[in-house]
PyMOL Python script that loads the backbone (N, CA, C, O; Angstrom):
from pymol import cmd

cmd.read_pdbstr("""\
ATOM      1  N   UNK A   1       1.296   7.671 -24.824  1.00  0.00           N
ATOM      2  CA  UNK A   1       1.920   6.277 -24.670  1.00  0.00           C
ATOM      3  C   UNK A   1       3.006   5.982 -25.017  1.00  0.00           C
ATOM      4  O   UNK A   1       3.127   5.597 -26.180  1.00  0.00           O
ATOM      5  N   UNK A   2       4.447   6.064 -23.973  1.00  0.00           N
ATOM      6  CA  UNK A   2       5.498   5.509 -24.233  1.00  0.00           C
ATOM      7  C   UNK A   2       5.607   4.151 -24.930  1.00  0.00           C
ATOM      8  O   UNK A   2       4.751   3.307 -24.668  1.00  0.00           O
ATOM      9  N   UNK A   3       6.586   3.869 -25.796  1.00  0.00           N
ATOM     10  CA  UNK A   3       6.864   2.739 -26.642  1.00  0.00           C
ATOM     11  C   UNK A   3       8.245   2.008 -25.874  1.00  0.00           C
ATOM     12  O   UNK A   3       9.266   1.938 -26.558  1.00  0.00           O
ATOM     13  N   UNK A   4       8.276   1.477 -24.487  1.00  0.00           N
ATOM     14  CA  UNK A   4       8.990   1.050 -24.270  1.00  0.00           C
ATOM     15  C   UNK A   4       8.537  -0.302 -24.034  1.00  0.00           C
ATOM     16  O   UNK A   4       7.337  -0.513 -24.208  1.00  0.00           O
ATOM     17  N   UNK A   5       9.457  -1.482 -23.582  1.00  0.00           N
ATOM     18  CA  UNK A   5       9.058  -3.046 -23.294  1.00  0.00           C
ATOM     19  C   UNK A   5       8.707  -3.002 -21.801  1.00  0.00           C
ATOM     20  O   UNK A   5       9.109  -2.145 -21.013  1.00  0.00           O
ATOM     21  N   UNK A   6       7.925  -4.014 -21.523  1.00  0.00           N
ATOM     22  CA  UNK A   6       7.789  -4.332 -20.107  1.00  0.00           C
ATOM     23  C   UNK A   6       8.583  -5.519 -19.470  1.00  0.00           C
ATOM     24  O   UNK A   6       8.688  -6.581 -20.083  1.00  0.00           O
ATOM     25  N   UNK A   7       9.127  -5.341 -18.271  1.00  0.00           N
ATOM     26  CA  UNK A   7       9.829  -6.567 -17.711  1.00  0.00           C
ATOM     27  C   UNK A   7       9.132  -7.019 -16.237  1.00  0.00           C
ATOM     28  O   UNK A   7       8.486  -6.421 -15.377  1.00  0.00           O
ATOM     29  N   UNK A   8       9.611  -8.385 -16.416  1.00  0.00           N
ATOM     30  CA  UNK A   8       8.933  -8.629 -15.057  1.00  0.00           C
ATOM     31  C   UNK A   8       9.959  -8.986 -13.755  1.00  0.00           C
ATOM     32  O   UNK A   8      11.101  -9.213 -14.154  1.00  0.00           O
ATOM     33  N   UNK A   9       9.854  -9.053 -12.781  1.00  0.00           N
ATOM     34  CA  UNK A   9      11.090  -9.252 -11.680  1.00  0.00           C
ATOM     35  C   UNK A   9      10.132 -10.011 -10.531  1.00  0.00           C
ATOM     36  O   UNK A   9       8.971  -9.817 -10.173  1.00  0.00           O
ATOM     37  N   UNK A  10      11.271 -11.066 -10.080  1.00  0.00           N
ATOM     38  CA  UNK A  10      10.966 -12.266  -9.549  1.00  0.00           C
ATOM     39  C   UNK A  10      10.722 -12.091  -7.941  1.00  0.00           C
ATOM     40  O   UNK A  10      11.722 -11.814  -7.279  1.00  0.00           O
ATOM     41  N   UNK A  11       9.871 -12.186  -7.477  1.00  0.00           N
ATOM     42  CA  UNK A  11       9.841 -12.004  -5.753  1.00  0.00           C
ATOM     43  C   UNK A  11      10.735 -13.208  -5.489  1.00  0.00           C
ATOM     44  O   UNK A  11      10.236 -14.321  -5.320  1.00  0.00           O
ATOM     45  N   UNK A  12      11.781 -13.045  -5.457  1.00  0.00           N
ATOM     46  CA  UNK A  12      12.916 -14.562  -4.748  1.00  0.00           C
ATOM     47  C   UNK A  12      12.911 -14.200  -3.100  1.00  0.00           C
ATOM     48  O   UNK A  12      13.231 -15.113  -2.338  1.00  0.00           O
ATOM     49  N   UNK A  13      12.684 -13.363  -2.741  1.00  0.00           N
ATOM     50  CA  UNK A  13      12.469 -13.235  -1.286  1.00  0.00           C
ATOM     51  C   UNK A  13      11.000 -14.053  -0.631  1.00  0.00           C
ATOM     52  O   UNK A  13      10.883 -14.369   0.553  1.00  0.00           O
ATOM     53  N   UNK A  14      10.305 -14.213  -1.345  1.00  0.00           N
ATOM     54  CA  UNK A  14       9.140 -14.298  -0.873  1.00  0.00           C
ATOM     55  C   UNK A  14       9.374 -15.791  -0.506  1.00  0.00           C
ATOM     56  O   UNK A  14      10.243 -16.368  -1.159  1.00  0.00           O
ATOM     57  N   UNK A  15       8.345 -16.888   0.989  1.00  0.00           N
ATOM     58  CA  UNK A  15       8.544 -18.218   0.909  1.00  0.00           C
ATOM     59  C   UNK A  15       8.062 -18.807  -0.314  1.00  0.00           C
ATOM     60  O   UNK A  15       7.358 -18.265  -1.166  1.00  0.00           O
ATOM     61  N   UNK A  16       8.561 -20.081  -0.302  1.00  0.00           N
ATOM     62  CA  UNK A  16       7.862 -21.242  -1.137  1.00  0.00           C
ATOM     63  C   UNK A  16       8.229 -20.512  -2.697  1.00  0.00           C
ATOM     64  O   UNK A  16       7.362 -20.713  -3.547  1.00  0.00           O
ATOM     65  N   UNK A  17       9.092 -19.922  -3.010  1.00  0.00           N
ATOM     66  CA  UNK A  17       9.990 -18.959  -3.818  1.00  0.00           C
ATOM     67  C   UNK A  17      10.561 -20.375  -4.916  1.00  0.00           C
ATOM     68  O   UNK A  17      10.951 -19.998  -6.021  1.00  0.00           O
ATOM     69  N   UNK A  18      10.620 -21.987  -4.644  1.00  0.00           N
ATOM     70  CA  UNK A  18      11.334 -22.895  -5.389  1.00  0.00           C
ATOM     71  C   UNK A  18      10.040 -23.238  -5.923  1.00  0.00           C
ATOM     72  O   UNK A  18       9.889 -23.506  -7.115  1.00  0.00           O
ATOM     73  N   UNK A  19       9.004 -23.240  -4.997  1.00  0.00           N
ATOM     74  CA  UNK A  19       7.881 -24.461  -5.885  1.00  0.00           C
ATOM     75  C   UNK A  19       6.879 -23.668  -6.421  1.00  0.00           C
ATOM     76  O   UNK A  19       6.202 -24.180  -7.313  1.00  0.00           O
ATOM     77  N   UNK A  20       6.542 -22.125  -5.954  1.00  0.00           N
ATOM     78  CA  UNK A  20       5.859 -21.350  -6.647  1.00  0.00           C
ATOM     79  C   UNK A  20       6.429 -19.775  -6.374  1.00  0.00           C
ATOM     80  O   UNK A  20       6.458 -19.115  -5.335  1.00  0.00           O
ATOM     81  N   UNK A  21       6.887 -19.445  -7.802  1.00  0.00           N
ATOM     82  CA  UNK A  21       7.272 -18.245  -7.706  1.00  0.00           C
ATOM     83  C   UNK A  21       6.436 -17.184  -8.069  1.00  0.00           C
ATOM     84  O   UNK A  21       5.436 -17.169  -8.787  1.00  0.00           O
ATOM     85  N   UNK A  22       7.162 -16.068  -7.291  1.00  0.00           N
ATOM     86  CA  UNK A  22       5.686 -14.799  -7.655  1.00  0.00           C
ATOM     87  C   UNK A  22       6.371 -13.539  -8.385  1.00  0.00           C
ATOM     88  O   UNK A  22       7.058 -12.818  -7.662  1.00  0.00           O
ATOM     89  N   UNK A  23       6.253 -13.198  -9.764  1.00  0.00           N
ATOM     90  CA  UNK A  23       6.514 -12.367 -10.106  1.00  0.00           C
ATOM     91  C   UNK A  23       5.709 -10.793 -10.197  1.00  0.00           C
ATOM     92  O   UNK A  23       4.479 -10.831 -10.170  1.00  0.00           O
ATOM     93  N   UNK A  24       6.371  -9.461 -10.300  1.00  0.00           N
ATOM     94  CA  UNK A  24       5.789  -8.395 -10.534  1.00  0.00           C
ATOM     95  C   UNK A  24       5.775  -7.715 -11.808  1.00  0.00           C
ATOM     96  O   UNK A  24       6.969  -7.712 -12.107  1.00  0.00           O
ATOM     97  N   UNK A  25       5.164  -7.150 -12.719  1.00  0.00           N
ATOM     98  CA  UNK A  25       4.901  -6.848 -13.921  1.00  0.00           C
ATOM     99  C   UNK A  25       5.333  -5.089 -13.758  1.00  0.00           C
ATOM    100  O   UNK A  25       4.604  -4.358 -13.087  1.00  0.00           O
ATOM    101  N   UNK A  26       6.631  -4.524 -14.473  1.00  0.00           N
ATOM    102  CA  UNK A  26       7.243  -3.388 -14.749  1.00  0.00           C
ATOM    103  C   UNK A  26       6.822  -2.994 -16.154  1.00  0.00           C
ATOM    104  O   UNK A  26       7.016  -3.421 -17.293  1.00  0.00           O
ATOM    105  N   UNK A  27       6.190  -2.037 -15.606  1.00  0.00           N
ATOM    106  CA  UNK A  27       5.457  -1.742 -17.601  1.00  0.00           C
ATOM    107  C   UNK A  27       6.077  -0.083 -17.723  1.00  0.00           C
ATOM    108  O   UNK A  27       5.154   0.594 -18.175  1.00  0.00           O
ATOM    109  N   UNK A  28       6.833   0.452 -17.572  1.00  0.00           N
ATOM    110  CA  UNK A  28       7.108   1.813 -17.732  1.00  0.00           C
ATOM    111  C   UNK A  28       6.715   2.764 -18.984  1.00  0.00           C
ATOM    112  O   UNK A  28       6.945   3.957 -19.179  1.00  0.00           O
ATOM    113  N   UNK A  29       6.010   1.757 -19.791  1.00  0.00           N
ATOM    114  CA  UNK A  29       4.895   2.451 -20.941  1.00  0.00           C
ATOM    115  C   UNK A  29       3.884   2.803 -20.902  1.00  0.00           C
ATOM    116  O   UNK A  29       3.348   3.467 -21.789  1.00  0.00           O
ATOM    117  N   UNK A  30       3.002   2.188 -19.115  1.00  0.00           N
ATOM    118  CA  UNK A  30       1.777   2.873 -18.996  1.00  0.00           C
ATOM    119  C   UNK A  30       2.175   4.235 -18.799  1.00  0.00           C
ATOM    120  O   UNK A  30       3.277   4.752 -18.615  1.00  0.00           O
ATOM    121  N   UNK A  31       0.526   4.881 -18.916  1.00  0.00           N
ATOM    122  CA  UNK A  31       0.342   6.043 -18.913  1.00  0.00           C
ATOM    123  C   UNK A  31       0.646   6.882 -17.695  1.00  0.00           C
ATOM    124  O   UNK A  31       1.128   6.270 -16.742  1.00  0.00           O
ATOM    125  N   UNK A  32       0.410   8.408 -17.542  1.00  0.00           N
ATOM    126  CA  UNK A  32       0.470   8.833 -16.349  1.00  0.00           C
ATOM    127  C   UNK A  32      -0.774   8.945 -15.667  1.00  0.00           C
ATOM    128  O   UNK A  32      -0.804   9.814 -14.796  1.00  0.00           O
ATOM    129  N   UNK A  33      -1.943   8.191 -15.875  1.00  0.00           N
ATOM    130  CA  UNK A  33      -3.322   8.132 -15.327  1.00  0.00           C
ATOM    131  C   UNK A  33      -3.074   7.773 -14.070  1.00  0.00           C
ATOM    132  O   UNK A  33      -3.924   8.007 -13.211  1.00  0.00           O
ATOM    133  N   UNK A  34      -1.515   6.957 -13.647  1.00  0.00           N
ATOM    134  CA  UNK A  34      -1.940   6.421 -12.116  1.00  0.00           C
ATOM    135  C   UNK A  34      -1.327   7.538 -11.571  1.00  0.00           C
ATOM    136  O   UNK A  34      -1.899   7.685 -10.491  1.00  0.00           O
ATOM    137  N   UNK A  35      -0.418   8.492 -11.703  1.00  0.00           N
ATOM    138  CA  UNK A  35      -0.526   9.269 -10.853  1.00  0.00           C
ATOM    139  C   UNK A  35      -1.377  10.595 -10.529  1.00  0.00           C
ATOM    140  O   UNK A  35      -1.452  11.225  -9.474  1.00  0.00           O
ATOM    141  N   UNK A  36      -2.202  10.892 -12.186  1.00  0.00           N
ATOM    142  CA  UNK A  36      -3.138  11.255 -11.461  1.00  0.00           C
ATOM    143  C   UNK A  36      -4.502  11.036 -10.865  1.00  0.00           C
ATOM    144  O   UNK A  36      -5.376  11.868 -10.621  1.00  0.00           O
ATOM    145  N   UNK A  37      -4.494   9.617 -10.670  1.00  0.00           N
ATOM    146  CA  UNK A  37      -5.509   9.239 -10.016  1.00  0.00           C
ATOM    147  C   UNK A  37      -5.304   9.472  -8.287  1.00  0.00           C
ATOM    148  O   UNK A  37      -6.047   9.907  -7.407  1.00  0.00           O
ATOM    149  N   UNK A  38      -3.865   8.931  -8.309  1.00  0.00           N
ATOM    150  CA  UNK A  38      -3.279   9.188  -6.947  1.00  0.00           C
ATOM    151  C   UNK A  38      -3.427  10.642  -6.156  1.00  0.00           C
ATOM    152  O   UNK A  38      -3.716  10.766  -4.966  1.00  0.00           O
ATOM    153  N   UNK A  39      -3.161  11.710  -7.100  1.00  0.00           N
ATOM    154  CA  UNK A  39      -3.330  12.745  -6.534  1.00  0.00           C
ATOM    155  C   UNK A  39      -4.886  13.361  -6.546  1.00  0.00           C
ATOM    156  O   UNK A  39      -5.041  14.190  -5.649  1.00  0.00           O
ATOM    157  N   UNK A  40      -5.855  13.173  -7.221  1.00  0.00           N
ATOM    158  CA  UNK A  40      -7.256  13.265  -7.238  1.00  0.00           C
ATOM    159  C   UNK A  40      -8.032  11.967  -6.124  1.00  0.00           C
ATOM    160  O   UNK A  40      -9.254  11.966  -5.979  1.00  0.00           O
ATOM    161  N   UNK A  41      -7.321  11.143  -5.558  1.00  0.00           N
ATOM    162  CA  UNK A  41      -7.984   9.818  -4.567  1.00  0.00           C
ATOM    163  C   UNK A  41      -7.414  10.740  -3.234  1.00  0.00           C
ATOM    164  O   UNK A  41      -8.118  11.024  -2.265  1.00  0.00           O
ATOM    165  N   UNK A  42      -5.436  11.296  -3.471  1.00  0.00           N
ATOM    166  CA  UNK A  42      -4.760  11.607  -1.692  1.00  0.00           C
ATOM    167  C   UNK A  42      -5.948  13.164  -1.964  1.00  0.00           C
ATOM    168  O   UNK A  42      -6.966  12.709  -1.443  1.00  0.00           O
ATOM    169  N   UNK A  43      -6.263  14.335  -2.356  1.00  0.00           N
ATOM    170  CA  UNK A  43      -7.376  15.262  -2.093  1.00  0.00           C
ATOM    171  C   UNK A  43      -8.556  14.598  -1.188  1.00  0.00           C
ATOM    172  O   UNK A  43      -8.600  14.555   0.042  1.00  0.00           O
ATOM    173  N   UNK A  44      -9.604  14.037  -2.229  1.00  0.00           N
ATOM    174  CA  UNK A  44     -10.667  13.137  -1.623  1.00  0.00           C
ATOM    175  C   UNK A  44     -10.557  12.449  -0.188  1.00  0.00           C
ATOM    176  O   UNK A  44     -11.341  12.388   0.759  1.00  0.00           O
ATOM    177  N   UNK A  45      -9.392  12.003  -0.385  1.00  0.00           N
ATOM    178  CA  UNK A  45      -9.371  11.287   0.987  1.00  0.00           C
ATOM    179  C   UNK A  45      -8.811  12.585   2.154  1.00  0.00           C
ATOM    180  O   UNK A  45      -9.380  12.406   3.231  1.00  0.00           O
ATOM    181  N   UNK A  46      -8.387  13.130   2.169  1.00  0.00           N
ATOM    182  CA  UNK A  46      -8.040  14.130   2.845  1.00  0.00           C
ATOM    183  C   UNK A  46      -9.088  15.043   3.194  1.00  0.00           C
ATOM    184  O   UNK A  46      -8.935  15.622   4.270  1.00  0.00           O
ATOM    185  N   UNK A  47     -10.368  15.367   2.367  1.00  0.00           N
ATOM    186  CA  UNK A  47     -11.491  16.227   2.465  1.00  0.00           C
ATOM    187  C   UNK A  47     -11.854  15.164   3.482  1.00  0.00           C
ATOM    188  O   UNK A  47     -11.588  15.306   4.676  1.00  0.00           O
ATOM    189  N   UNK A  48     -12.368  14.266   3.071  1.00  0.00           N
ATOM    190  CA  UNK A  48     -12.940  13.043   4.104  1.00  0.00           C
ATOM    191  C   UNK A  48     -12.091  13.061   5.730  1.00  0.00           C
ATOM    192  O   UNK A  48     -12.454  13.296   6.882  1.00  0.00           O
ATOM    193  N   UNK A  49     -11.371  12.847   5.364  1.00  0.00           N
ATOM    194  CA  UNK A  49     -10.229  12.679   6.707  1.00  0.00           C
ATOM    195  C   UNK A  49     -10.737  14.288   7.762  1.00  0.00           C
ATOM    196  O   UNK A  49     -11.233  14.327   8.889  1.00  0.00           O
ATOM    197  N   UNK A  50     -10.456  15.135   7.067  1.00  0.00           N
ATOM    198  CA  UNK A  50     -10.631  16.330   8.004  1.00  0.00           C
ATOM    199  C   UNK A  50     -12.613  16.641   7.909  1.00  0.00           C
ATOM    200  O   UNK A  50     -12.991  17.662   8.483  1.00  0.00           O
ATOM    201  N   UNK A  51     -13.479  15.949   7.358  1.00  0.00           N
ATOM    202  CA  UNK A  51     -14.800  16.116   7.448  1.00  0.00           C
ATOM    203  C   UNK A  51     -14.659  15.331   9.157  1.00  0.00           C
ATOM    204  O   UNK A  51     -14.459  15.733  10.303  1.00  0.00           O
ATOM    205  N   UNK A  52     -14.889  14.081   8.507  1.00  0.00           N
ATOM    206  CA  UNK A  52     -14.793  13.449   9.874  1.00  0.00           C
ATOM    207  C   UNK A  52     -14.140  12.805  11.012  1.00  0.00           C
ATOM    208  O   UNK A  52     -14.350  11.913  11.833  1.00  0.00           O
ATOM    209  N   UNK A  53     -13.412  13.508  10.745  1.00  0.00           N
ATOM    210  CA  UNK A  53     -12.462  13.427  11.789  1.00  0.00           C
ATOM    211  C   UNK A  53     -11.527  11.984  12.313  1.00  0.00           C
ATOM    212  O   UNK A  53     -10.743  11.782  13.240  1.00  0.00           O
ATOM    213  N   UNK A  54     -12.072  11.151  11.198  1.00  0.00           N
ATOM    214  CA  UNK A  54     -11.312   9.876  11.398  1.00  0.00           C
ATOM    215  C   UNK A  54      -9.727   9.649  11.317  1.00  0.00           C
ATOM    216  O   UNK A  54      -9.068  10.472  10.682  1.00  0.00           O
ATOM    217  N   UNK A  55      -9.050   8.496  11.975  1.00  0.00           N
ATOM    218  CA  UNK A  55      -8.002   8.588  11.464  1.00  0.00           C
ATOM    219  C   UNK A  55      -7.718   7.838  10.600  1.00  0.00           C
ATOM    220  O   UNK A  55      -8.386   6.810  10.709  1.00  0.00           O
ATOM    221  N   UNK A  56      -7.049   7.822   9.769  1.00  0.00           N
ATOM    222  CA  UNK A  56      -6.398   6.905   8.170  1.00  0.00           C
ATOM    223  C   UNK A  56      -4.623   7.679   8.005  1.00  0.00           C
ATOM    224  O   UNK A  56      -4.145   8.803   7.852  1.00  0.00           O
ATOM    225  N   UNK A  57      -4.120   6.221   8.157  1.00  0.00           N
ATOM    226  CA  UNK A  57      -2.625   6.436   8.058  1.00  0.00           C
ATOM    227  C   UNK A  57      -1.683   6.380   6.984  1.00  0.00           C
ATOM    228  O   UNK A  57      -1.699   5.414   6.222  1.00  0.00           O
ATOM    229  N   UNK A  58      -1.052   7.099   6.875  1.00  0.00           N
ATOM    230  CA  UNK A  58      -0.047   6.874   5.472  1.00  0.00           C
ATOM    231  C   UNK A  58       0.507   5.774   5.313  1.00  0.00           C
ATOM    232  O   UNK A  58       0.341   4.938   4.425  1.00  0.00           O
ATOM    233  N   UNK A  59       1.623   5.779   6.772  1.00  0.00           N
ATOM    234  CA  UNK A  59       2.443   4.648   6.603  1.00  0.00           C
ATOM    235  C   UNK A  59       2.385   4.482   8.254  1.00  0.00           C
ATOM    236  O   UNK A  59       1.783   5.041   9.171  1.00  0.00           O
ATOM    237  N   UNK A  60       3.304   3.451   8.127  1.00  0.00           N
ATOM    238  CA  UNK A  60       3.776   2.534   9.469  1.00  0.00           C
ATOM    239  C   UNK A  60       4.240   3.427  10.568  1.00  0.00           C
ATOM    240  O   UNK A  60       3.963   3.136  11.731  1.00  0.00           O
ATOM    241  N   UNK A  61       5.001   4.609  10.246  1.00  0.00           N
ATOM    242  CA  UNK A  61       5.404   5.215  11.355  1.00  0.00           C
ATOM    243  C   UNK A  61       4.811   6.525  12.103  1.00  0.00           C
ATOM    244  O   UNK A  61       5.208   7.032  13.152  1.00  0.00           O
ATOM    245  N   UNK A  62       3.448   7.037  11.026  1.00  0.00           N
ATOM    246  CA  UNK A  62       2.814   7.553  11.299  1.00  0.00           C
ATOM    247  C   UNK A  62       1.663   7.117  12.648  1.00  0.00           C
ATOM    248  O   UNK A  62       1.168   7.867  13.489  1.00  0.00           O
ATOM    249  N   UNK A  63       1.477   5.570  12.454  1.00  0.00           N
ATOM    250  CA  UNK A  63       0.821   4.899  13.161  1.00  0.00           C
ATOM    251  C   UNK A  63       1.303   4.801  14.506  1.00  0.00           C
ATOM    252  O   UNK A  63       0.617   5.109  15.481  1.00  0.00           O
ATOM    253  N   UNK A  64       2.951   4.200  14.588  1.00  0.00           N
ATOM    254  CA  UNK A  64       3.005   4.401  15.552  1.00  0.00           C
ATOM    255  C   UNK A  64       3.597   5.686  16.751  1.00  0.00           C
ATOM    256  O   UNK A  64       3.960   5.662  17.927  1.00  0.00           O
ATOM    257  N   UNK A  65       3.435   6.827  15.606  1.00  0.00           N
ATOM    258  CA  UNK A  65       3.495   7.897  16.328  1.00  0.00           C
ATOM    259  C   UNK A  65       2.161   8.092  17.209  1.00  0.00           C
ATOM    260  O   UNK A  65       2.149   8.217  18.433  1.00  0.00           O
ATOM    261  N   UNK A  66       1.035   8.093  16.354  1.00  0.00           N
ATOM    262  CA  UNK A  66      -0.252   8.033  17.303  1.00  0.00           C
ATOM    263  C   UNK A  66      -0.682   7.003  18.197  1.00  0.00           C
ATOM    264  O   UNK A  66      -1.785   7.144  18.724  1.00  0.00           O
ATOM    265  N   UNK A  67      -0.200   6.292  18.377  1.00  0.00           N
ATOM    266  CA  UNK A  67      -0.741   5.054  19.203  1.00  0.00           C
ATOM    267  C   UNK A  67       0.667   5.456  20.404  1.00  0.00           C
ATOM    268  O   UNK A  67       0.202   6.014  21.398  1.00  0.00           O
ATOM    269  N   UNK A  68       1.665   5.341  20.451  1.00  0.00           N
ATOM    270  CA  UNK A  68       2.031   5.992  21.665  1.00  0.00           C
ATOM    271  C   UNK A  68       2.295   7.334  22.316  1.00  0.00           C
ATOM    272  O   UNK A  68       3.098   7.564  23.219  1.00  0.00           O
ATOM    273  N   UNK A  69       1.430   8.236  21.664  1.00  0.00           N
ATOM    274  CA  UNK A  69       1.167   9.384  22.403  1.00  0.00           C
ATOM    275  C   UNK A  69      -0.801   9.246  22.862  1.00  0.00           C
ATOM    276  O   UNK A  69      -1.405  10.204  23.344  1.00  0.00           O
ATOM    277  N   UNK A  70      -1.559   7.711  22.535  1.00  0.00           N
ATOM    278  CA  UNK A  70      -2.249   8.015  23.383  1.00  0.00           C
ATOM    279  C   UNK A  70      -1.859   7.502  24.892  1.00  0.00           C
ATOM    280  O   UNK A  70      -1.155   6.555  25.243  1.00  0.00           O
ATOM    281  N   UNK A  71      -2.668   8.603  25.748  1.00  0.00           N
ATOM    282  CA  UNK A  71      -2.608   8.570  27.135  1.00  0.00           C
ATOM    283  C   UNK A  71      -3.249   6.675  27.737  1.00  0.00           C
ATOM    284  O   UNK A  71      -4.398   6.288  27.525  1.00  0.00           O
ATOM    285  N   UNK A  72      -2.182   5.827  28.452  1.00  0.00           N
ATOM    286  CA  UNK A  72      -2.811   4.647  29.153  1.00  0.00           C
ATOM    287  C   UNK A  72      -3.174   3.874  27.739  1.00  0.00           C
ATOM    288  O   UNK A  72      -4.274   3.345  27.577  1.00  0.00           O
ATOM    289  N   UNK A  73      -1.778   3.859  26.382  1.00  0.00           N
ATOM    290  CA  UNK A  73      -1.877   2.740  25.227  1.00  0.00           C
ATOM    291  C   UNK A  73      -1.431   1.652  25.978  1.00  0.00           C
ATOM    292  O   UNK A  73      -1.177   0.690  25.253  1.00  0.00           O
ATOM    293  N   UNK A  74      -1.220   1.430  27.309  1.00  0.00           N
ATOM    294  CA  UNK A  74      -0.938  -0.059  27.586  1.00  0.00           C
ATOM    295  C   UNK A  74      -2.251  -0.634  28.033  1.00  0.00           C
ATOM    296  O   UNK A  74      -2.139  -1.821  28.337  1.00  0.00           O
ATOM    297  N   UNK A  75      -3.424  -0.161  28.159  1.00  0.00           N
ATOM    298  CA  UNK A  75      -5.246  -0.649  27.908  1.00  0.00           C
ATOM    299  C   UNK A  75      -5.442  -1.704  27.129  1.00  0.00           C
ATOM    300  O   UNK A  75      -5.906  -2.836  27.265  1.00  0.00           O
ATOM    301  N   UNK A  76      -4.628  -0.581  25.637  1.00  0.00           N
ATOM    302  CA  UNK A  76      -5.352  -1.089  24.440  1.00  0.00           C
ATOM    303  C   UNK A  76      -4.237  -1.825  24.002  1.00  0.00           C
ATOM    304  O   UNK A  76      -3.096  -2.011  24.426  1.00  0.00           O
ATOM    305  N   UNK A  77      -5.391  -2.462  22.298  1.00  0.00           N
ATOM    306  CA  UNK A  77      -5.073  -3.571  21.839  1.00  0.00           C
ATOM    307  C   UNK A  77      -4.291  -3.184  20.502  1.00  0.00           C
ATOM    308  O   UNK A  77      -4.706  -2.052  20.250  1.00  0.00           O
ATOM    309  N   UNK A  78      -3.519  -3.488  19.673  1.00  0.00           N
ATOM    310  CA  UNK A  78      -3.479  -2.953  18.454  1.00  0.00           C
ATOM    311  C   UNK A  78      -3.413  -4.081  17.470  1.00  0.00           C
ATOM    312  O   UNK A  78      -2.927  -5.122  17.914  1.00  0.00           O
ATOM    313  N   UNK A  79      -3.852  -4.080  16.073  1.00  0.00           N
ATOM    314  CA  UNK A  79      -4.621  -5.165  15.366  1.00  0.00           C
ATOM    315  C   UNK A  79      -3.930  -4.488  13.860  1.00  0.00           C
ATOM    316  O   UNK A  79      -4.212  -3.426  13.306  1.00  0.00           O
ATOM    317  N   UNK A  80      -3.429  -5.022  13.662  1.00  0.00           N
ATOM    318  CA  UNK A  80      -2.674  -4.524  11.974  1.00  0.00           C
ATOM    319  C   UNK A  80      -3.415  -6.091  11.124  1.00  0.00           C
ATOM    320  O   UNK A  80      -3.602  -7.189  11.648  1.00  0.00           O
ATOM    321  N   UNK A  81      -3.715  -5.652   9.653  1.00  0.00           N
ATOM    322  CA  UNK A  81      -4.099  -6.691   8.607  1.00  0.00           C
ATOM    323  C   UNK A  81      -3.117  -6.307   7.661  1.00  0.00           C
ATOM    324  O   UNK A  81      -2.602  -5.195   7.543  1.00  0.00           O
ATOM    325  N   UNK A  82      -2.843  -7.650   6.791  1.00  0.00           N
ATOM    326  CA  UNK A  82      -2.079  -7.629   5.636  1.00  0.00           C
ATOM    327  C   UNK A  82      -2.812  -8.590   4.670  1.00  0.00           C
ATOM    328  O   UNK A  82      -3.012  -9.794   4.511  1.00  0.00           O
ATOM    329  N   UNK A  83      -3.203  -6.966   3.915  1.00  0.00           N
ATOM    330  CA  UNK A  83      -3.551  -7.975   2.413  1.00  0.00           C
ATOM    331  C   UNK A  83      -2.409  -8.162   1.528  1.00  0.00           C
ATOM    332  O   UNK A  83      -1.524  -7.397   1.145  1.00  0.00           O
ATOM    333  N   UNK A  84      -2.757  -9.801   1.233  1.00  0.00           N
ATOM    334  CA  UNK A  84      -1.728 -10.384   0.353  1.00  0.00           C
ATOM    335  C   UNK A  84      -2.685 -10.351  -0.640  1.00  0.00           C
ATOM    336  O   UNK A  84      -3.848  -9.951  -0.665  1.00  0.00           O
ATOM    337  N   UNK A  85      -1.582 -11.111  -1.863  1.00  0.00           N
ATOM    338  CA  UNK A  85      -2.217 -11.529  -3.032  1.00  0.00           C
ATOM    339  C   UNK A  85      -3.116 -12.716  -3.530  1.00  0.00           C
ATOM    340  O   UNK A  85      -2.682 -13.728  -2.978  1.00  0.00           O
ATOM    341  N   UNK A  86      -3.661 -12.876  -3.941  1.00  0.00           N
ATOM    342  CA  UNK A  86      -4.456 -14.176  -4.249  1.00  0.00           C
ATOM    343  C   UNK A  86      -4.678 -14.904  -5.137  1.00  0.00           C
ATOM    344  O   UNK A  86      -5.723 -15.513  -5.369  1.00  0.00           O
ATOM    345  N   UNK A  87      -3.351 -14.900  -5.919  1.00  0.00           N
ATOM    346  CA  UNK A  87      -3.627 -15.413  -7.465  1.00  0.00           C
ATOM    347  C   UNK A  87      -3.602 -16.582  -7.638  1.00  0.00           C
ATOM    348  O   UNK A  87      -2.594 -17.102  -7.158  1.00  0.00           O
ATOM    349  N   UNK A  88      -4.516 -17.489  -8.294  1.00  0.00           N
ATOM    350  CA  UNK A  88      -4.232 -19.063  -8.694  1.00  0.00           C
ATOM    351  C   UNK A  88      -4.588 -18.977  -9.679  1.00  0.00           C
ATOM    352  O   UNK A  88      -5.633 -18.423 -10.019  1.00  0.00           O
ATOM    353  N   UNK A  89      -3.510 -19.699 -10.621  1.00  0.00           N
ATOM    354  CA  UNK A  89      -3.052 -19.903 -11.648  1.00  0.00           C
ATOM    355  C   UNK A  89      -3.899 -21.540 -12.299  1.00  0.00           C
ATOM    356  O   UNK A  89      -3.590 -22.000 -13.398  1.00  0.00           O
TER     357      UNK A  89
END
""", "prot")
cmd.dss("prot")
cmd.show_as("cartoon", "prot")
cmd.util.cbc("prot")
cmd.orient("prot")
């Protein structure tokens, strides 16, 4: 574990910044466990996608390409969900 101080960044581009400021914790001292977990989860997700033939996209551009390649896509609707933090002090 590295001995480096953590710090925060203020999310000054968010709504209601003046009355309800949000921040993000940046912790450069954290272990590499997060990177290792991501590699393991990416491998598991790839196997699941390959086995089930279900769609799971990694980014917006991949979704747009997929949707534009659907035949008669004007007959369909696309729904998007945005998960937002709900932290109350």
